[in-house]
LOLUM-267361 format. One record per residue (C-alpha): residue number from 0; x, y, z. Coordinates in pm, 1 decimal. Example, Ala and Ser with C-alpha at 12.3 -4.5 7.8 and 13.67 -1.06 7.14 Angstrom:
2
(pt 0, (1230.0, -450.0, 780.0))
(pt 1, (1367.0, -106.0, 714.0))
//
This chain:
187
(pt 0, (-4143.5, 3586.3, -6344.9))
(pt 1, (-4160.4, 3849.0, -6079.4))
(pt 2, (-4200.8, 4208.9, -6190.7))
(pt 3, (-3953.4, 4289.4, -5913.4))
(pt 4, (-3678.7, 4094.4, -6094.8))
(pt 5, (-3744.6, 4284.1, -6417.9))
(pt 6, (-3740.4, 4614.2, -6227.7))
(pt 7, (-3416.6, 4521.9, -6048.5))
(pt 8, (-3254.0, 4408.0, -6374.4))
(pt 9, (-3355.3, 4730.6, -6550.6))
(pt 10, (-3218.7, 4946.7, -6266.9))
(pt 11, (-2885.5, 4762.8, -6250.2))
(pt 12, (-2840.0, 4754.2, -6629.2))
(pt 13, (-2926.9, 5124.1, -6662.9))
(pt 14, (-2677.1, 5207.3, -6385.6))
(pt 15, (-2396.8, 5076.4, -6611.8))
(pt 16, (-2522.3, 5270.1, -6917.3))
(pt 17, (-2730.5, 5001.2, -7086.8))
(pt 18, (-3053.4, 5125.7, -7241.7))
(pt 19, (-3345.7, 4904.0, -7139.1))
(pt 20, (-3690.3, 4877.8, -7297.7))
(pt 21, (-3981.7, 4648.2, -7216.9))
(pt 22, (-4247.3, 4504.6, -7445.6))
(pt 23, (-4530.7, 4259.4, -7394.2))
(pt 24, (-4411.9, 4035.0, -7679.9))
(pt 25, (-4096.3, 3958.7, -7871.3))
(pt 26, (-4262.6, 4085.4, -8190.4))
(pt 27, (-4330.0, 4426.0, -8032.5))
(pt 28, (-3974.5, 4435.6, -7895.0))
(pt 29, (-3840.0, 4368.2, -8242.1))
(pt 30, (-4060.2, 4645.4, -8383.4))
(pt 31, (-3910.0, 4886.2, -8125.2))
(pt 32, (-3560.4, 4776.0, -8223.8))
(pt 33, (-3625.7, 4825.4, -8596.0))
(pt 34, (-3769.4, 5169.5, -8519.1))
(pt 35, (-3454.0, 5256.3, -8318.0))
(pt 36, (-3226.0, 5131.0, -8597.9))
(pt 37, (-3407.8, 5347.0, -8853.9))
(pt 38, (-3407.3, 5655.5, -8630.2))
(pt 39, (-3035.1, 5618.3, -8557.7))
(pt 40, (-2960.2, 5531.7, -8923.0))
(pt 41, (-2796.0, 5203.4, -8823.8))
(pt 42, (-2876.5, 5008.6, -9137.8))
(pt 43, (-2573.3, 4779.1, -9178.9))
(pt 44, (-2669.0, 4499.4, -8939.0))
(pt 45, (-2646.3, 4133.4, -8853.3))
(pt 46, (-2867.7, 3908.8, -8642.8))
(pt 47, (-2863.0, 3563.7, -8492.7))
(pt 48, (-3057.2, 3298.3, -8684.8))
(pt 49, (-3373.7, 3326.4, -8473.6))
(pt 50, (-3399.8, 3705.1, -8498.9))
(pt 51, (-3301.8, 3706.8, -8867.9))
(pt 52, (-3602.2, 3484.6, -8934.8))
(pt 53, (-3828.9, 3720.6, -8742.8))
(pt 54, (-3684.6, 4022.7, -8925.0))
(pt 55, (-3777.9, 3864.0, -9257.1))
(pt 56, (-4144.6, 3917.2, -9169.1))
(pt 57, (-4094.7, 4294.0, -9120.0))
(pt 58, (-4036.2, 4590.3, -9344.8))
(pt 59, (-3657.6, 4596.0, -9356.7))
(pt 60, (-3625.9, 4802.2, -9674.5))
(pt 61, (-3302.7, 4995.7, -9661.4))
(pt 62, (-3133.0, 4757.9, -9419.5))
(pt 63, (-2828.7, 4559.0, -9519.1))
(pt 64, (-2858.9, 4234.1, -9320.7))
(pt 65, (-2536.6, 4034.5, -9349.7))
(pt 66, (-2394.0, 3720.1, -9193.8))
(pt 67, (-2015.0, 3763.6, -9179.7))
(pt 68, (-1759.8, 3487.6, -9129.9))
(pt 69, (-1463.0, 3690.1, -9003.5))
(pt 70, (-1425.2, 3915.2, -8698.7))
(pt 71, (-1315.0, 4216.1, -8903.1))
(pt 72, (-1640.0, 4190.0, -9102.4))
(pt 73, (-1845.1, 4198.8, -8781.3))
(pt 74, (-1648.7, 4503.3, -8663.2))
(pt 75, (-1758.9, 4693.8, -8976.2))
(pt 76, (-2129.0, 4651.5, -8890.4))
(pt 77, (-2334.7, 4921.4, -8722.0))
(pt 78, (-2550.6, 4689.4, -8512.8))
(pt 79, (-2621.6, 4329.8, -8418.2))
(pt 80, (-2947.9, 4181.7, -8294.8))
(pt 81, (-2899.8, 3890.0, -8055.9))
(pt 82, (-3108.0, 3682.1, -7818.2))
(pt 83, (-2964.0, 3665.1, -7466.3))
(pt 84, (-2981.3, 3320.0, -7312.1))
(pt 85, (-3017.1, 3435.4, -6950.0))
(pt 86, (-2976.8, 3741.0, -6726.9))
(pt 87, (-2893.8, 3816.1, -6364.3))
(pt 88, (-3113.0, 4075.4, -6193.5))
(pt 89, (-2880.6, 4163.8, -5905.4))
(pt 90, (-2607.1, 4283.0, -6146.0))
(pt 91, (-2796.8, 4374.6, -6465.0))
(pt 92, (-2589.7, 4117.2, -6651.8))
(pt 93, (-2678.3, 3940.6, -6976.9))
(pt 94, (-2556.2, 3585.1, -7029.1))
(pt 95, (-2471.3, 3437.9, -7368.8))
(pt 96, (-2402.7, 3069.6, -7434.6))
(pt 97, (-2173.9, 3077.6, -7737.1))
(pt 98, (-2131.7, 2766.8, -7952.0))
(pt 99, (-1905.6, 2923.8, -8215.8))
(pt 100, (-1670.5, 3221.1, -8246.4))
(pt 101, (-1933.0, 3385.0, -8470.8))
(pt 102, (-2177.8, 3379.7, -8178.4))
(pt 103, (-1928.7, 3575.1, -7969.6))
(pt 104, (-1830.7, 3814.6, -8248.3))
(pt 105, (-2195.3, 3892.1, -8327.5))
(pt 106, (-2263.9, 4058.5, -7993.1))
(pt 107, (-1918.7, 4199.9, -7915.5))
(pt 108, (-1780.6, 4348.1, -8239.0))
(pt 109, (-2050.3, 4567.7, -8402.1))
(pt 110, (-2073.3, 4918.3, -8254.5))
(pt 111, (-2428.6, 4862.3, -8121.1))
(pt 112, (-2570.4, 4548.9, -7963.1))
(pt 113, (-2947.3, 4511.4, -7947.2))
(pt 114, (-3007.7, 4221.9, -7710.3))
(pt 115, (-3345.8, 4056.8, -7665.7))
(pt 116, (-3430.8, 3895.6, -7334.4))
(pt 117, (-3727.7, 3680.1, -7238.8))
(pt 118, (-3831.3, 3804.6, -6893.8))
(pt 119, (-3872.5, 3440.7, -6786.4))
(pt 120, (-3496.6, 3391.5, -6820.3))
(pt 121, (-3399.7, 3647.2, -6557.2))
(pt 122, (-3243.3, 3485.7, -6251.6))
(pt 123, (-3236.9, 3674.9, -5922.6))
(pt 124, (-2869.3, 3603.1, -5855.7))
(pt 125, (-2574.9, 3385.1, -5960.7))
(pt 126, (-2695.2, 3089.1, -5755.5))
(pt 127, (-3028.2, 3084.3, -5941.2))
(pt 128, (-2843.1, 3128.9, -6269.8))
(pt 129, (-2627.8, 2822.5, -6201.5))
(pt 130, (-2940.4, 2618.7, -6128.3))
(pt 131, (-3093.5, 2740.6, -6455.6))
(pt 132, (-2770.4, 2650.2, -6642.5))
(pt 133, (-2779.9, 2300.1, -6500.7))
(pt 134, (-3139.2, 2246.5, -6609.6))
(pt 135, (-3087.4, 2406.2, -6951.2))
(pt 136, (-2764.7, 2229.3, -7039.4))
(pt 137, (-2869.8, 1885.7, -6915.4))
(pt 138, (-3217.7, 1878.3, -7068.8))
(pt 139, (-3188.3, 2128.4, -7353.3))
(pt 140, (-3145.4, 2072.8, -7722.7))
(pt 141, (-3374.5, 1942.7, -7985.8))
(pt 142, (-3534.7, 1607.5, -7939.4))
(pt 143, (-3301.4, 1325.4, -8032.6))
(pt 144, (-2989.6, 1544.3, -8041.7))
(pt 145, (-2880.2, 1507.2, -7681.2))
(pt 146, (-2749.8, 1768.7, -7444.6))
(pt 147, (-2665.2, 2128.0, -7528.7))
(pt 148, (-2356.8, 2093.5, -7308.4))
(pt 149, (-2168.4, 1958.4, -7610.8))
(pt 150, (-2259.1, 2267.4, -7817.3))
(pt 151, (-2173.2, 2545.6, -7571.1))
(pt 152, (-1806.8, 2640.2, -7598.2))
(pt 153, (-1809.9, 2961.6, -7397.7))
(pt 154, (-2033.5, 3134.6, -7146.2))
(pt 155, (-2009.4, 3512.9, -7164.8))
(pt 156, (-2134.1, 3764.7, -6912.2))
(pt 157, (-2212.8, 4116.7, -7038.1))
(pt 158, (-2283.3, 4401.6, -6800.5))
(pt 159, (-2337.7, 4724.3, -6991.1))
(pt 160, (-2158.2, 4855.9, -7298.6))
(pt 161, (-1781.6, 4823.6, -7320.9))
(pt 162, (-1577.4, 5061.9, -7105.2))
(pt 163, (-1224.4, 5049.5, -6983.5))
(pt 164, (-975.2, 5296.9, -6841.7))
(pt 165, (-599.3, 5311.2, -6871.8))
(pt 166, (-361.8, 5370.9, -6582.9))
(pt 167, (-421.1, 5747.6, -6605.0))
(pt 168, (-796.1, 5696.3, -6575.2))
(pt 169, (-865.1, 5784.5, -6939.6))
(pt 170, (-1204.3, 5626.1, -7019.4))
(pt 171, (-1223.7, 5438.5, -7347.8))
(pt 172, (-1549.6, 5310.0, -7492.2))
(pt 173, (-1598.3, 5017.1, -7728.2))
(pt 174, (-1260.5, 4849.8, -7675.4))
(pt 175, (-1389.9, 4511.5, -7555.2))
(pt 176, (-1741.9, 4522.4, -7692.3))
(pt 177, (-2010.8, 4749.9, -7833.3))
(pt 178, (-2029.9, 5124.4, -7768.0))
(pt 179, (-2402.2, 5095.2, -7693.2))
(pt 180, (-2602.0, 4813.1, -7542.8))
(pt 181, (-2977.6, 4820.5, -7585.8))
(pt 182, (-3176.0, 4551.7, -7405.9))
(pt 183, (-3531.7, 4467.7, -7509.0))
(pt 184, (-3708.5, 4266.3, -7238.7))
(pt 185, (-4020.3, 4091.6, -7358.7))
(pt 186, (-4287.6, 3857.1, -7229.1))
//
C-alpha cells in the first residue's frame, strides 16, 4: 500500500472533520483508541465482534461494553468501535459492508465512532474500490460457506462525522450519524 494513498486519505478525511491517527499495528491502534476513550470519559461502548474480542485482552476496567439489539439502545451509547471494510483515498471515505441492521446501527447511532482501517484496504478511487468489491464479494467468506455476496445487505459510505444544514443554513451535527468520527489506520 502506497504511503501516498494513506497521506491522501488522511488529508481528505481531516478536511471533513474526521480525526485520523496512524499506528503500525491494529493492537497499537486499539491501545490508542482505549486511551482516547478513557481521556474523553466515553465508557459506555459497543464494538463489532472482531474488536470486542481484541478488547477482551486489554485493561477495560471501568468500561461498559454492551451489544444492543435495538436502535434506541445504540443511540444511548457514547462510542462504538468498528472495523471499516474499505476506504477511498480521493474522498477520505470509509466503506462498510453491512450484513444486518445492527451492523449499520453500530457505526451510525452512538455519539462517537472509532473506526479501524487496515491501510491495505485503501483504494485510490471509486474504480479501484469497485474492483476490490468484486474480488472480495466473489471470493470472500470462510472456506466452505460460499460467497459473501449473500451476506452483505447494504454498502454504506461514510465521509466524516454527520453534518447537515436546514434551508436557512443552520448547521446540525449528529443527525444522520455520529458527532465525532475517529479513524485509526493501521498496518
